ZADO-1210 file (C-alpha; in nm, 4 decimals, padded with zeros to 6 digits):
<atoms>
<atom x="12.6098" y="09.3668" z="05.2151" code="MET" pos="1"/>
<atom x="12.8870" y="09.5434" z="05.3566" code="ASN" pos="2"/>
<atom x="12.8219" y="09.9267" z="05.3781" code="ALA" pos="3"/>
<atom x="13.1898" y="09.9940" z="05.2907" code="HIS" pos="4"/>
<atom x="13.1634" y="09.8110" z="04.9584" code="ALA" pos="5"/>
<atom x="13.1537" y="10.0686" z="04.6593" code="GLN" pos="6"/>
<atom x="13.1312" y="09.8781" z="04.3256" code="PRO" pos="7"/>
<atom x="13.1130" y="10.0699" z="04.0002" code="GLN" pos="8"/>
<atom x="12.7864" y="10.1241" z="03.8115" code="HIS" pos="9"/>
<atom x="12.6854" y="10.3409" z="03.5346" code="ASP" pos="10"/>
<atom x="12.3878" y="10.4931" z="03.7100" code="THR" pos="11"/>
<atom x="12.4729" y="10.8515" z="03.8461" code="THR" pos="12"/>
<atom x="12.3589" y="10.9567" z="04.1898" code="HIS" pos="13"/>
<atom x="12.1084" y="11.1975" z="04.0329" code="GLY" pos="14"/>
<atom x="11.9512" y="10.9151" z="03.8056" code="GLU" pos="15"/>
<atom x="11.9367" y="10.6833" z="04.0946" code="LEU" pos="16"/>
<atom x="11.7657" y="10.9362" z="04.3317" code="HIS" pos="17"/>
<atom x="11.5187" y="11.0039" z="04.0392" code="ALA" pos="18"/>
<atom x="11.4477" y="10.6189" z="04.0103" code="GLU" pos="19"/>
<atom x="11.3916" y="10.5834" z="04.3987" code="LEU" pos="20"/>
<atom x="11.1876" y="10.8931" z="04.4203" code="SER" pos="21"/>
<atom x="10.9512" y="10.7461" z="04.1579" code="ASP" pos="22"/>
<atom x="10.9513" y="10.4212" z="04.3106" code="ALA" pos="23"/>
<atom x="10.9101" y="10.5200" z="04.6784" code="PHE" pos="24"/>
<atom x="10.6741" y="10.7944" z="04.7778" code="ASP" pos="25"/>
<atom x="10.7857" y="10.8140" z="05.1216" code="THR" pos="26"/>
<atom x="10.5775" y="11.0986" z="05.2197" code="THR" pos="27"/>
<atom x="10.2580" y="10.9160" z="05.1168" code="ALA" pos="28"/>
<atom x="10.3907" y="10.5903" z="05.2983" code="MET" pos="29"/>
<atom x="10.4286" y="10.8013" z="05.6184" code="ALA" pos="30"/>
<atom x="10.1034" y="10.9565" z="05.5772" code="THR" pos="31"/>
<atom x="09.8992" y="10.6397" z="05.5236" code="GLU" pos="32"/>
<atom x="09.7030" y="10.5288" z="05.8357" code="THR" pos="33"/>
<atom x="09.6887" y="10.1487" z="05.8866" code="THR" pos="34"/>
<atom x="09.6889" y="09.9041" z="06.1779" code="LEU" pos="35"/>
<atom x="10.0708" y="09.8568" z="06.1470" code="LEU" pos="36"/>
<atom x="10.1823" y="10.2157" z="06.0564" code="ASN" pos="37"/>
<atom x="10.2909" y="10.4630" z="06.3403" code="PRO" pos="38"/>
<atom x="10.0200" y="10.6926" z="06.4240" code="ARG" pos="39"/>
<atom x="10.0051" y="11.0641" z="06.5328" code="PHE" pos="40"/>
<atom x="09.8252" y="11.1060" z="06.8698" code="TYR" pos="41"/>
<atom x="09.6133" y="11.3875" z="07.0448" code="THR" pos="42"/>
<atom x="09.4747" y="11.3741" z="07.3994" code="THR" pos="43"/>
<atom x="09.3091" y="11.5894" z="07.6656" code="ASP" pos="44"/>
<atom x="09.5920" y="11.8380" z="07.7268" code="PHE" pos="45"/>
<atom x="09.4073" y="12.0071" z="08.0171" code="ASP" pos="46"/>
<atom x="09.4085" y="11.6888" z="08.2003" code="GLU" pos="47"/>
<atom x="09.7807" y="11.6465" z="08.1670" code="MET" pos="48"/>
<atom x="09.8308" y="12.0043" z="08.2656" code="ASP" pos="49"/>
<atom x="09.6869" y="11.9134" z="08.6068" code="ARG" pos="50"/>
<atom x="09.9506" y="11.6280" z="08.6813" code="ILE" pos="51"/>
<atom x="10.1254" y="11.6742" z="09.0260" code="ASP" pos="52"/>
<atom x="10.4449" y="11.5044" z="09.0419" code="VAL" pos="53"/>
<atom x="10.4979" y="11.5666" z="09.4096" code="THR" pos="54"/>
<atom x="10.4716" y="11.1881" z="09.4859" code="PRO" pos="55"/>
<atom x="10.7684" y="11.1367" z="09.2670" code="VAL" pos="56"/>
<atom x="10.9495" y="11.4622" z="09.3093" code="ARG" pos="57"/>
<atom x="11.3025" y="11.3461" z="09.3899" code="ALA" pos="58"/>
<atom x="11.3128" y="11.0887" z="09.1069" code="GLU" pos="59"/>
<atom x="11.1525" y="11.3597" z="08.8763" code="TRP" pos="60"/>
<atom x="11.4154" y="11.6140" z="08.9614" code="ASP" pos="61"/>
<atom x="11.6951" y="11.3808" z="08.8740" code="ARG" pos="62"/>
<atom x="11.5459" y="11.2802" z="08.5337" code="LEU" pos="63"/>
<atom x="11.4693" y="11.6340" z="08.4462" code="ILE" pos="64"/>
<atom x="11.8428" y="11.7356" z="08.5371" code="ALA" pos="65"/>
<atom x="11.9703" y="11.4651" z="08.3215" code="GLN" pos="66"/>
<atom x="11.7395" y="11.5691" z="08.0325" code="MET" pos="67"/>
<atom x="11.8412" y="11.9326" z="08.0816" code="LYS" pos="68"/>
<atom x="12.2163" y="11.8344" z="08.0584" code="SER" pos="69"/>
<atom x="12.1429" y="11.7083" z="07.7074" code="ASP" pos="70"/>
<atom x="12.4101" y="11.4363" z="07.6805" code="PRO" pos="71"/>
<atom x="12.3551" y="11.3397" z="07.3290" code="ASN" pos="72"/>
<atom x="12.3348" y="11.7042" z="07.1940" code="ARG" pos="73"/>
<atom x="12.6493" y="11.6367" z="06.9741" code="GLY" pos="74"/>
<atom x="12.5537" y="11.2826" z="06.8784" code="HIS" pos="75"/>
<atom x="12.3141" y="11.2957" z="06.5872" code="PHE" pos="76"/>
<atom x="12.5714" y="11.4450" z="06.3438" code="LYS" pos="77"/>
<atom x="12.7262" y="11.2564" z="06.0549" code="LYS" pos="78"/>
<atom x="13.1011" y="11.1949" z="06.1225" code="THR" pos="79"/>
<atom x="13.3845" y="10.9861" z="05.9495" code="ALA" pos="80"/>
<atom x="13.2064" y="10.6760" z="06.0736" code="ASP" pos="81"/>
<atom x="12.9252" y="10.7553" z="05.8129" code="TRP" pos="82"/>
<atom x="12.9930" y="10.4972" z="05.5438" code="ASP" pos="83"/>
<atom x="12.8696" y="10.5707" z="05.1975" code="SER" pos="84"/>
<atom x="12.5967" y="10.3488" z="05.0771" code="ILE" pos="85"/>
<atom x="12.5652" y="10.2265" z="04.7184" code="ASP" pos="86"/>
<atom x="12.1876" y="10.2026" z="04.6866" code="TRP" pos="87"/>
<atom x="12.1984" y="10.0950" z="04.3389" code="SER" pos="88"/>
<atom x="12.4063" y="09.7817" z="04.4390" code="ALA" pos="89"/>
<atom x="12.1500" y="09.6736" z="04.6935" code="MET" pos="90"/>
<atom x="11.8887" y="09.3984" z="04.5923" code="PRO" pos="91"/>
<atom x="11.5648" y="09.5591" z="04.5309" code="PRO" pos="92"/>
<atom x="11.3583" y="09.3751" z="04.7790" code="ALA" pos="93"/>
<atom x="11.6363" y="09.4472" z="05.0499" code="LEU" pos="94"/>
<atom x="11.6345" y="09.8213" z="04.9258" code="ARG" pos="95"/>
<atom x="11.2486" y="09.8446" z="04.9584" code="ALA" pos="96"/>
<atom x="11.2532" y="09.7046" z="05.3170" code="GLU" pos="97"/>
<atom x="11.5293" y="09.9199" z="05.4291" code="LEU" pos="98"/>
<atom x="11.3533" y="10.2151" z="05.3022" code="ILE" pos="99"/>
<atom x="11.0388" y="10.1006" z="05.4827" code="ASP" pos="100"/>
<atom x="11.2076" y="10.0522" z="05.8035" code="PHE" pos="101"/>
<atom x="11.3585" y="10.4031" z="05.7792" code="LEU" pos="102"/>
<atom x="11.0275" y="10.5700" z="05.6870" code="VAL" pos="103"/>
<atom x="10.8573" y="10.3783" z="05.9747" code="SER" pos="104"/>
<atom x="11.1170" y="10.4831" z="06.2237" code="SER" pos="105"/>
<atom x="11.1133" y="10.8337" z="06.0935" code="CYS" pos="106"/>
<atom x="10.7377" y="10.8620" z="06.1297" code="THR" pos="107"/>
<atom x="10.7394" y="10.7102" z="06.4881" code="ALA" pos="108"/>
<atom x="11.0008" y="10.9487" z="06.6041" code="GLU" pos="109"/>
<atom x="10.8411" y="11.2486" z="06.4513" code="PHE" pos="110"/>
<atom x="10.5012" y="11.1281" z="06.5914" code="SER" pos="111"/>
<atom x="10.6465" y="11.1749" z="06.9379" code="GLY" pos="112"/>
<atom x="10.8008" y="11.5028" z="06.8509" code="CYS" pos="113"/>
<atom x="10.4477" y="11.6485" z="06.7423" code="VAL" pos="114"/>
<atom x="10.2686" y="11.5081" z="07.0435" code="LEU" pos="115"/>
<atom x="10.5322" y="11.6281" z="07.3004" code="TYR" pos="116"/>
<atom x="10.5587" y="11.9727" z="07.1294" code="LYS" pos="117"/>
<atom x="10.1828" y="12.0193" z="07.1491" code="GLU" pos="118"/>
<atom x="10.1838" y="11.9122" z="07.5042" code="MET" pos="119"/>
<atom x="10.4435" y="12.1720" z="07.5753" code="LYS" pos="120"/>
<atom x="10.2615" y="12.4483" z="07.3867" code="ARG" pos="121"/>
<atom x="09.9249" y="12.3742" z="07.5451" code="ARG" pos="122"/>
<atom x="10.0342" y="12.3494" z="07.9043" code="GLY" pos="123"/>
<atom x="10.0915" y="12.5836" z="08.1867" code="ASN" pos="124"/>
<atom x="10.2188" y="12.3378" z="08.4442" code="ASN" pos="125"/>
<atom x="10.5994" y="12.4040" z="08.4708" code="PRO" pos="126"/>
<atom x="10.7040" y="12.0461" z="08.5418" code="ASP" pos="127"/>
<atom x="10.5108" y="11.9055" z="08.2463" code="ILE" pos="128"/>
<atom x="10.6163" y="12.1743" z="08.0013" code="CYS" pos="129"/>
<atom x="10.9835" y="12.1365" z="08.0748" code="GLU" pos="130"/>
<atom x="10.9578" y="11.7576" z="08.0361" code="LEU" pos="131"/>
<atom x="10.7897" y="11.7660" z="07.7045" code="PHE" pos="132"/>
<atom x="11.0086" y="12.0435" z="07.5785" code="ASN" pos="133"/>
<atom x="11.3166" y="11.8288" z="07.6218" code="TYR" pos="134"/>
<atom x="11.1419" y="11.5145" z="07.4749" code="MET" pos="135"/>
<atom x="11.0111" y="11.7018" z="07.1643" code="ALA" pos="136"/>
<atom x="11.3754" y="11.8246" z="07.1160" code="ARG" pos="137"/>
<atom x="11.5201" y="11.4742" z="07.1436" code="ASP" pos="138"/>
<atom x="11.2628" y="11.3204" z="06.9017" code="GLU" pos="139"/>
<atom x="11.2983" y="11.6056" z="06.6602" code="ALA" pos="140"/>
<atom x="11.6649" y="11.5037" z="06.6337" code="ARG" pos="141"/>
<atom x="11.5842" y="11.1418" z="06.5806" code="HIS" pos="142"/>
<atom x="11.3386" y="11.2140" z="06.3091" code="ALA" pos="143"/>
<atom x="11.5750" y="11.4586" z="06.1386" code="GLY" pos="144"/>
<atom x="11.8660" y="11.2257" z="06.1551" code="PHE" pos="145"/>
<atom x="11.6794" y="10.9497" z="05.9812" code="ILE" pos="146"/>
<atom x="11.5293" y="11.1681" z="05.7337" code="ASN" pos="147"/>
<atom x="11.8899" y="11.2865" z="05.6368" code="ASP" pos="148"/>
<atom x="11.9422" y="10.9244" z="05.5738" code="ALA" pos="149"/>
<atom x="11.6578" y="10.9005" z="05.3482" code="LEU" pos="150"/>
<atom x="11.7529" y="11.2171" z="05.1736" code="ARG" pos="151"/>
<atom x="12.0877" y="11.0587" z="05.0729" code="GLU" pos="152"/>
<atom x="11.8603" y="10.8131" z="04.8645" code="ALA" pos="153"/>
<atom x="11.6629" y="11.1055" z="04.7365" code="GLY" pos="154"/>
<atom x="11.3527" y="10.9919" z="04.9246" code="VAL" pos="155"/>
<atom x="11.3223" y="11.2006" z="05.2330" code="ALA" pos="156"/>
<atom x="10.9780" y="11.2542" z="05.4010" code="VAL" pos="157"/>
<atom x="10.8289" y="11.5869" z="05.3881" code="ASN" pos="158"/>
<atom x="10.7914" y="11.6271" z="05.7501" code="LEU" pos="159"/>
<atom x="10.5886" y="11.9621" z="05.7445" code="GLY" pos="160"/>
<atom x="10.3382" y="11.8104" z="05.4862" code="PHE" pos="161"/>
<atom x="10.3082" y="11.5049" z="05.7285" code="LEU" pos="162"/>
<atom x="10.2003" y="11.7208" z="06.0266" code="THR" pos="163"/>
<atom x="09.9069" y="11.8674" z="05.8368" code="LYS" pos="164"/>
<atom x="09.8088" y="11.5653" z="05.6217" code="ALA" pos="165"/>
<atom x="09.8375" y="11.2822" z="05.8864" code="LYS" pos="166"/>
<atom x="09.5264" y="11.1676" z="06.0624" code="LYS" pos="167"/>
<atom x="09.5432" y="11.2108" z="06.4493" code="TYR" pos="168"/>
<atom x="09.4125" y="10.9587" z="06.6749" code="THR" pos="169"/>
<atom x="09.2562" y="11.0799" z="06.9986" code="TYR" pos="170"/>
<atom x="09.3719" y="10.8772" z="07.3144" code="PHE" pos="171"/>
<atom x="09.2874" y="10.9608" z="07.6696" code="ARG" pos="172"/>
<atom x="09.5970" y="11.0646" z="07.8773" code="PRO" pos="173"/>
<atom x="09.6210" y="10.7157" z="08.0604" code="LYS" pos="174"/>
<atom x="09.6424" y="10.5445" z="07.7141" code="PHE" pos="175"/>
<atom x="09.9000" y="10.7877" z="07.5967" code="ILE" pos="176"/>
<atom x="10.0990" y="10.6851" z="07.9077" code="TYR" pos="177"/>
<atom x="10.0519" y="10.3124" z="07.8341" code="TYR" pos="178"/>
<atom x="10.1190" y="10.3367" z="07.4755" code="ALA" pos="179"/>
<atom x="10.3948" y="10.5894" z="07.4751" code="THR" pos="180"/>
<atom x="10.5724" y="10.4293" z="07.7780" code="TYR" pos="181"/>
<atom x="10.5775" y="10.0866" z="07.5853" code="LEU" pos="182"/>
<atom x="10.6793" y="10.2602" z="07.2481" code="SER" pos="183"/>
<atom x="10.9850" y="10.4200" z="07.4038" code="GLU" pos="184"/>
<atom x="11.0905" y="10.1186" z="07.6153" code="LYS" pos="185"/>
<atom x="11.0423" y="09.8774" z="07.3286" code="ILE" pos="186"/>
<atom x="11.2334" y="10.1230" z="07.1175" code="GLY" pos="187"/>
<atom x="11.5241" y="10.1079" z="07.3562" code="TYR" pos="188"/>
<atom x="11.5030" y="09.7268" z="07.3616" code="ALA" pos="189"/>
<atom x="11.4958" y="09.7055" z="06.9737" code="ARG" pos="190"/>
<atom x="11.7792" y="09.9481" z="06.9154" code="TYR" pos="191"/>
<atom x="12.0157" y="09.8093" z="07.1639" code="ILE" pos="192"/>
<atom x="11.9541" y="09.4528" z="07.0491" code="THR" pos="193"/>
<atom x="12.0426" y="09.5389" z="06.6993" code="ILE" pos="194"/>
<atom x="12.3493" y="09.7491" z="06.8195" code="TYR" pos="195"/>
<atom x="12.4833" y="09.4674" z="07.0188" code="ARG" pos="196"/>
<atom x="12.4225" y="09.2165" z="06.7331" code="HIS" pos="197"/>
<atom x="12.5971" y="09.4352" z="06.4807" code="LEU" pos="198"/>
<atom x="12.8898" y="09.5129" z="06.7424" code="GLU" pos="199"/>
<atom x="12.9518" y="09.1421" z="06.7233" code="ALA" pos="200"/>
<atom x="12.8865" y="09.0902" z="06.3554" code="HIS" pos="201"/>
<atom x="12.9843" y="09.4241" z="06.1760" code="PRO" pos="202"/>
<atom x="12.9846" y="09.2401" z="05.8431" code="GLU" pos="203"/>
<atom x="12.6042" y="09.2689" z="05.8640" code="HIS" pos="204"/>
<atom x="12.5916" y="09.6383" z="05.8990" code="ARG" pos="205"/>
<atom x="12.3852" y="09.7298" z="05.5952" code="ILE" pos="206"/>
<atom x="12.3550" y="10.1009" z="05.6807" code="HIS" pos="207"/>
<atom x="12.5667" y="10.3419" z="05.8987" code="PRO" pos="208"/>
<atom x="12.2791" y="10.4749" z="06.0858" code="ILE" pos="209"/>
<atom x="12.3024" y="10.1562" z="06.3030" code="PHE" pos="210"/>
<atom x="12.6240" y="10.2736" z="06.4406" code="LYS" pos="211"/>
<atom x="12.4344" y="10.5521" z="06.6312" code="TRP" pos="212"/>
<atom x="12.1883" y="10.3217" z="06.7935" code="PHE" pos="213"/>
<atom x="12.3539" y="10.2979" z="07.1323" code="ARG" pos="214"/>
<atom x="12.3324" y="10.6567" z="07.2541" code="GLU" pos="215"/>
<atom x="12.0196" y="10.6983" z="07.0588" code="TRP" pos="216"/>
<atom x="11.8441" y="10.4332" z="07.2302" code="CYS" pos="217"/>
<atom x="11.9420" y="10.5851" z="07.5669" code="ASN" pos="218"/>
<atom x="11.7095" y="10.8702" z="07.4701" code="ASP" pos="219"/>
<atom x="11.4307" y="10.6322" z="07.4372" code="GLU" pos="220"/>
<atom x="11.5063" y="10.4914" z="07.7650" code="PHE" pos="221"/>
<atom x="11.4861" y="10.8064" z="07.9503" code="SER" pos="222"/>
<atom x="11.1738" y="10.9124" z="07.7796" code="HIS" pos="223"/>
<atom x="11.0256" y="10.5929" z="07.9056" code="GLY" pos="224"/>
<atom x="11.1407" y="10.6721" z="08.2409" code="GLU" pos="225"/>
<atom x="10.9447" y="11.0038" z="08.2448" code="ALA" pos="226"/>
<atom x="10.6351" y="10.8079" z="08.1662" code="PHE" pos="227"/>
<atom x="10.6928" y="10.5582" z="08.4315" code="ALA" pos="228"/>
<atom x="10.7230" y="10.8431" z="08.6804" code="LEU" pos="229"/>
<atom x="10.3892" y="11.0046" z="08.5257" code="LEU" pos="230"/>
<atom x="10.1984" y="10.6717" z="08.5948" code="MET" pos="231"/>
<atom x="10.3208" y="10.6405" z="08.9444" code="ARG" pos="232"/>
<atom x="10.1861" y="11.0038" z="09.0396" code="THR" pos="233"/>
<atom x="09.8413" y="10.8366" z="09.0487" code="ASP" pos="234"/>
<atom x="09.8200" y="10.4789" z="09.1909" code="PRO" pos="235"/>
<atom x="09.4917" y="10.3998" z="09.0095" code="LYS" pos="236"/>
<atom x="09.6532" y="10.4269" z="08.6762" code="LEU" pos="237"/>
<atom x="09.8266" y="10.0918" z="08.7180" code="THR" pos="238"/>
<atom x="09.6595" y="09.9511" z="09.0242" code="GLY" pos="239"/>
<atom x="09.2885" y="09.9338" z="08.9438" code="SER" pos="240"/>
<atom x="09.1354" y="09.6320" z="08.8120" code="PHE" pos="241"/>
<atom x="09.0328" y="09.7870" z="08.4934" code="THR" pos="242"/>
<atom x="09.3467" y="09.9633" z="08.4189" code="ASN" pos="243"/>
<atom x="09.5270" y="09.6389" z="08.4595" code="LYS" pos="244"/>
<atom x="09.3142" y="09.5005" z="08.1918" code="LEU" pos="245"/>
<atom x="09.4010" y="09.8045" z="07.9822" code="TRP" pos="246"/>
<atom x="09.7797" y="09.7592" z="08.0326" code="ILE" pos="247"/>
<atom x="09.7358" y="09.3962" z="07.9466" code="ARG" pos="248"/>
<atom x="09.5699" y="09.5148" z="07.6094" code="PHE" pos="249"/>
<atom x="09.8346" y="09.7655" z="07.5306" code="PHE" pos="250"/>
<atom x="10.1189" y="09.5114" z="07.5913" code="LEU" pos="251"/>
<atom x="09.9394" y="09.2325" z="07.3592" code="THR" pos="252"/>
<atom x="09.8687" y="09.5135" z="07.1029" code="ALA" pos="253"/>
<atom x="10.2210" y="09.6563" z="07.1000" code="VAL" pos="254"/>
<atom x="10.3927" y="09.3235" z="07.0974" code="TYR" pos="255"/>
<atom x="10.1852" y="09.1594" z="06.8373" code="SER" pos="256"/>
<atom x="10.2075" y="09.4522" z="06.6037" code="THR" pos="257"/>
<atom x="10.5890" y="09.4476" z="06.6295" code="MET" pos="258"/>
<atom x="10.5809" y="09.0767" z="06.5317" code="TRP" pos="259"/>
<atom x="10.3621" y="09.1135" z="06.2247" code="VAL" pos="260"/>
<atom x="10.5514" y="09.4420" z="06.1143" code="ARG" pos="261"/>
<atom x="10.8996" y="09.2743" z="06.1515" code="ASP" pos="262"/>
<atom x="10.7897" y="08.9415" z="05.9787" code="HIS" pos="263"/>
<atom x="10.6961" y="09.1510" z="05.6902" code="ALA" pos="264"/>
<atom x="11.0658" y="09.2574" z="05.6447" code="ARG" pos="265"/>
<atom x="11.2329" y="08.9175" z="05.5599" code="VAL" pos="266"/>
<atom x="11.5065" y="09.0601" z="05.3465" code="GLU" pos="267"/>
<atom x="11.5984" y="09.3285" z="05.5703" code="PHE" pos="268"/>
<atom x="11.6418" y="09.1036" z="05.8848" code="HIS" pos="269"/>
<atom x="11.8276" y="08.8383" z="05.6600" code="LYS" pos="270"/>
<atom x="12.0798" y="09.1007" z="05.5484" code="ALA" pos="271"/>
<atom x="12.1353" y="09.2008" z="05.9231" code="LEU" pos="272"/>
<atom x="12.1968" y="08.8360" z="06.0031" code="GLY" pos="273"/>
<atom x="11.8884" y="08.8284" z="06.2324" code="ILE" pos="274"/>
<atom x="11.6571" y="08.5407" z="06.3054" code="ASP" pos="275"/>
<atom x="11.3223" y="08.7507" z="06.3371" code="ILE" pos="276"/>
<atom x="11.1585" y="08.5091" z="06.6035" code="ASP" pos="277"/>
<atom x="11.4686" y="08.5201" z="06.8011" code="TRP" pos="278"/>
<atom x="11.4971" y="08.8784" z="06.7782" code="TYR" pos="279"/>
<atom x="11.1185" y="08.9796" z="06.8552" code="ASP" pos="280"/>
<atom x="11.1217" y="08.7347" z="07.1556" code="GLN" pos="281"/>
<atom x="11.4595" y="08.9107" z="07.2773" code="GLU" pos="282"/>
<atom x="11.3154" y="09.2457" z="07.2576" code="VAL" pos="283"/>
<atom x="10.9765" y="09.1177" z="07.4376" code="PHE" pos="284"/>
<atom x="11.2004" y="08.9789" z="07.7032" code="ARG" pos="285"/>
<atom x="11.3912" y="09.3030" z="07.7731" code="LYS" pos="286"/>
<atom x="11.0850" y="09.5191" z="07.7418" code="THR" pos="287"/>
<atom x="10.8920" y="09.2866" z="07.9747" code="SER" pos="288"/>
<atom x="11.1871" y="09.2906" z="08.2417" code="THR" pos="289"/>
<atom x="11.2102" y="09.6733" z="08.2198" code="ILE" pos="290"/>
<atom x="10.8279" y="09.7276" z="08.2476" code="ALA" pos="291"/>
<atom x="10.8273" y="09.5444" z="08.5950" code="ARG" pos="292"/>
<atom x="10.9263" y="09.9005" z="08.7220" code="GLN" pos="293"/>
<atom x="10.5752" y="10.0085" z="08.6763" code="VAL" pos="294"/>
<atom x="10.3353" y="09.7575" z="08.5350" code="PHE" pos="295"/>
<atom x="10.1790" y="09.5066" z="08.7653" code="PRO" pos="296"/>
<atom x="10.1185" y="09.2463" z="08.4938" code="VAL" pos="297"/>
<atom x="10.3609" y="09.0886" z="08.2738" code="GLU" pos="298"/>
<atom x="10.2784" y="08.8912" z="07.9247" code="LEU" pos="299"/>
<atom x="10.3917" y="08.5144" z="07.9496" code="ASP" pos="300"/>
<atom x="10.5945" y="08.5161" z="07.6228" code="ILE" pos="301"/>
<atom x="10.7067" y="08.1545" z="07.7070" code="ASP" pos="302"/>
<atom x="10.3612" y="08.0128" z="07.7149" code="HIS" pos="303"/>
<atom x="10.2853" y="07.7322" z="07.4628" code="PRO" pos="304"/>
<atom x="10.0155" y="07.9376" z="07.2985" code="ARG" pos="305"/>
<atom x="10.2243" y="08.2602" z="07.2659" code="TRP" pos="306"/>
<atom x="10.4130" y="08.2045" z="06.9411" code="LEU" pos="307"/>
<atom x="10.1390" y="08.0065" z="06.7764" code="PRO" pos="308"/>
<atom x="09.9024" y="08.2980" z="06.8311" code="GLY" pos="309"/>
<atom x="10.1510" y="08.5331" z="06.6898" code="LEU" pos="310"/>
<atom x="10.1905" y="08.3280" z="06.3948" code="ARG" pos="311"/>
<atom x="09.8171" y="08.3181" z="06.3320" code="ARG" pos="312"/>
<atom x="09.8033" y="08.6943" z="06.3713" code="MET" pos="313"/>
<atom x="10.0736" y="08.7481" z="06.1169" code="ASP" pos="314"/>
<atom x="09.9051" y="08.5011" z="05.8635" code="GLU" pos="315"/>
<atom x="09.5734" y="08.6728" z="05.9087" code="ALA" pos="316"/>
<atom x="09.7281" y="09.0163" z="05.8537" code="MET" pos="317"/>
<atom x="09.9050" y="08.8973" z="05.5464" code="ARG" pos="318"/>
<atom x="09.5740" y="08.7639" z="05.4091" code="ASP" pos="319"/>
<atom x="09.4040" y="09.1008" z="05.4845" code="MET" pos="320"/>
<atom x="09.6680" y="09.2833" z="05.2826" code="ASP" pos="321"/>
<atom x="09.6184" y="09.0490" z="04.9919" code="LYS" pos="322"/>
<atom x="09.2414" y="09.0766" z="04.9979" code="ALA" pos="323"/>
<atom x="09.2796" y="09.4611" z="05.0025" code="LYS" pos="324"/>
<atom x="09.4747" y="09.4531" z="04.6990" code="ARG" pos="325"/>
<atom x="09.2593" y="09.1965" z="04.5263" code="GLN" pos="326"/>
<atom x="08.9619" y="09.4499" z="04.5666" code="GLY" pos="327"/>
<atom x="08.6038" y="09.3951" z="04.4499" code="GLY" pos="328"/>
<atom x="08.3431" y="09.1816" z="04.6398" code="LEU" pos="329"/>
<atom x="08.5680" y="08.8928" z="04.6535" code="GLY" pos="330"/>
<atom x="08.8360" y="09.1032" z="04.8109" code="GLY" pos="331"/>
<atom x="08.5878" y="09.2544" z="05.0605" code="TRP" pos="332"/>
<atom x="08.4676" y="08.9216" z="05.1786" code="LEU" pos="333"/>
<atom x="08.8197" y="08.7748" z="05.1922" code="ALA" pos="334"/>
<atom x="08.9212" y="09.0942" z="05.4050" code="HIS" pos="335"/>
<atom x="08.6248" y="09.0445" z="05.6327" code="LYS" pos="336"/>
<atom x="08.7190" y="08.6928" z="05.6955" code="THR" pos="337"/>
<atom x="09.0799" y="08.7588" z="05.7467" code="ALA" pos="338"/>
<atom x="08.9869" y="09.0413" z="05.9806" code="SER" pos="339"/>
<atom x="08.7907" y="08.8037" z="06.2044" code="LEU" pos="340"/>
<atom x="09.0777" y="08.5561" z="06.2157" code="ARG" pos="341"/>
<atom x="09.3046" y="08.8460" z="06.3359" code="ALA" pos="342"/>
<atom x="09.0474" y="08.9228" z="06.5933" code="LEU" pos="343"/>
<atom x="09.0451" y="08.5725" z="06.7278" code="ARG" pos="344"/>
<atom x="09.4325" y="08.5479" z="06.7132" code="ALA" pos="345"/>
<atom x="09.4595" y="08.8682" z="06.9202" code="PHE" pos="346"/>
<atom x="09.1955" y="08.7488" z="07.1696" code="ALA" pos="347"/>
<atom x="09.3745" y="08.4148" z="07.2013" code="GLY" pos="348"/>
<atom x="09.6912" y="08.6217" z="07.2863" code="LEU" pos="349"/>
<atom x="09.5165" y="08.8534" z="07.5201" code="TYR" pos="350"/>
<atom x="09.3623" y="08.5579" z="07.7235" code="LEU" pos="351"/>
<atom x="09.6928" y="08.3869" z="07.7869" code="ILE" pos="352"/>
<atom x="09.7464" y="08.4115" z="08.1596" code="PRO" pos="353"/>
<atom x="09.9515" y="08.6993" z="08.2754" code="VAL" pos="354"/>
<atom x="10.2176" y="08.7009" z="08.5305" code="LYS" pos="355"/>
<atom x="10.1555" y="08.9313" z="08.8428" code="HIS" pos="356"/>
<atom x="10.3960" y="09.1190" z="09.0351" code="GLN" pos="357"/>
<atom x="10.4268" y="09.4301" z="09.2710" code="ILE" pos="358"/>
<atom x="10.6434" y="09.7176" z="09.1191" code="PRO" pos="359"/>
<atom x="10.9217" y="09.8358" z="09.3268" code="PRO" pos="360"/>
<atom x="10.8979" y="10.1337" z="09.5390" code="ALA" pos="361"/>
<atom x="11.1978" y="10.2884" z="09.3564" code="GLN" pos="362"/>
<atom x="11.0752" y="10.3695" z="08.9988" code="VAL" pos="363"/>
<atom x="11.3789" y="10.4818" z="08.8109" code="ARG" pos="364"/>
<atom x="11.6101" y="10.2575" z="08.6133" code="LEU" pos="365"/>
<atom x="11.9340" y="10.2965" z="08.4246" code="GLU" pos="366"/>
<atom x="12.0128" y="10.1327" z="08.0755" code="PRO" pos="367"/>
<atom x="12.1847" y="09.7908" z="08.1362" code="SER" pos="368"/>
<atom x="12.1822" y="09.5974" z="07.8118" code="TYR" pos="369"/>
</atoms>
């Protein structure tokens, strides 16, 4: 579908908004906590407040100066490049998956905003407070911009309600580092891969928000840089045997979750002209290359067991969803069986031999894709 196309329909904007609002309770979608939905996190803020960035001071100060300059302060505004979207002309399956993509993205961005804002509010360490103030600012812009796109369709997420109603998951600070670093870097890889694809194939740009992805993903990249530096303040965070196992776990969890989530949006990726298997592997490849800056282990995404394992995980997760909808004793038994299959698939992925490397002395990277 071309975002510029504007066929005429009898449905008014008000009627369409009412129809979509009835069909998509996006606040409920964002509030739901599942294995695949973005989560809200909390942590030990006192431990984070004790971080000493002295070991990475020179690189830290350059990153903070870059964030303080706020290079994207004027970017997240609609301009003449924001094409109108005729939501009523969109095939229902595509419309549902596009809204799901936007809601998931909005929730993920707002989750970062909530976490970073709380870190800044609860802390006294000037280095940490300044960092999270800038990152909360960026994530708030991102979430608000996506929500404006949803508001055009009459299905905006109630972010104020979401803050109070969404369940929070407690992670130790080191787990926050691993998970958030990967979230930010994989977000960069996802956004820039879509942007470059649509730059070459603009006829597949189904929504104008994709035009904003290049500068946007650079915010994601710099946020990841901050967590890379935080991990370098304590060599044990990435160097101990136990923490290497945890890094391997988070890499496997983040990659497999992305695979399952993306393969649930078949019509969305088809409309973008993207082969999902190619896209996910390309994103994994970019993320793995970037993560060499700080992680001493790397998943072997070319291993012969990798793709079959991901497909088994996807199939098991689909069966879990079907069983949940089925309900009753039969649904419960089917859900337990599918859950065990998903666990076995994850274990198989986790046990694929990893690649080992020594991260470079210089931590900082610049976007290059």
